[in-house]
N, C-alpha and C positions, 0 to 999 in steps of 0.2 A: 504494500500500500504506500502511496506517495504522500507527500506533505499536504496535498490538496484535500485528501480524505481526512487527515488528522486535523487540519485547520477547521474544516466544516464541523467535524464531530466535536472538537473542543468548544466551538461556539454553542452548539446544542447542549453540551454538558454544562457549560457556564450558565445557560438559561435554566437548566434543570436544577442546578444548585441554587440559583437566585430565587426560584419559585418553590424551594424546599421539597422538591420531588425526590431527592436522593434519600431523605430521611426515612428510615424504616425499610429501605431496600438495600440490597448488596450493591456497592459501588461498581463492582465489576460488571454486574448485569446492566446497570444504567449506562456505563461506558460502552459496552458491547452494543447496546441498543442505539446509542448515539452514532457509533461507527456504522452500524447497519443503515441508519437513516441517511448518513452521508453517502453511503454506497448507492442508495436508491435515488438520491438527489442527482448524483453524478451519472447514474444509470450504469453502474458497474455490474459485473457478472457475479459478484459475491452473493451468497445466500446465507440466510440466518443459520442454517445447519453448519456452515463453515465456522462461524463464530462459536457455536455450541460445542463443536468437536474440539476446537482449539482450547476452549476453557474447561472442557469436560463437564459441561452443564447440560441438563436435559433441554432439548430444543423447545419443549412446551413451556418450561419455566422461563426461558429466555424470550420466547414468543409472547408470553403474557406480559412481561416487563416491556417489551417493544410496543405492544398495543397500547398499554397505559401511557407510555412516554409519548407516543405519536398522538394519542387523543389529547393529552395535556398541551402539546405544541399546537395542535389544531385549534383548541380553545383560545390559547394565547393569541394566535394569529388572527382569529375572528374578532376578538376583543380589540386588538390594535387596529384592525381594518375599520371596524365600526367607529372607533374613536377618531380615526383619521377623517372619515367621511362626515361624521357629525360635526367636527370642528371646522371643516372646510365648507360647510353648507352656508350659502349666501341667501339672505332675504332679498327678494326682488320687488318688494312692495314699495 
């Protein structure tokens, strides 16, 4: 994996830490989920099972963490988008 994957995954991980998502979860699982999200963003050929094999973690456990992380990021993205549009709304009256 190149630096591009790591940079994107690190930004996602920083966001997860900022939003307290890491608390109560194994950090390794969250890091692997962030790396997998980076792979999907870049459209890499890596699969979640590759990460689970490397970490010797059940793919369903890692998949569960990935789904929760991606749901959290989707909510954050929707909130930020809604705030952007609501703050840029102009009254034409």
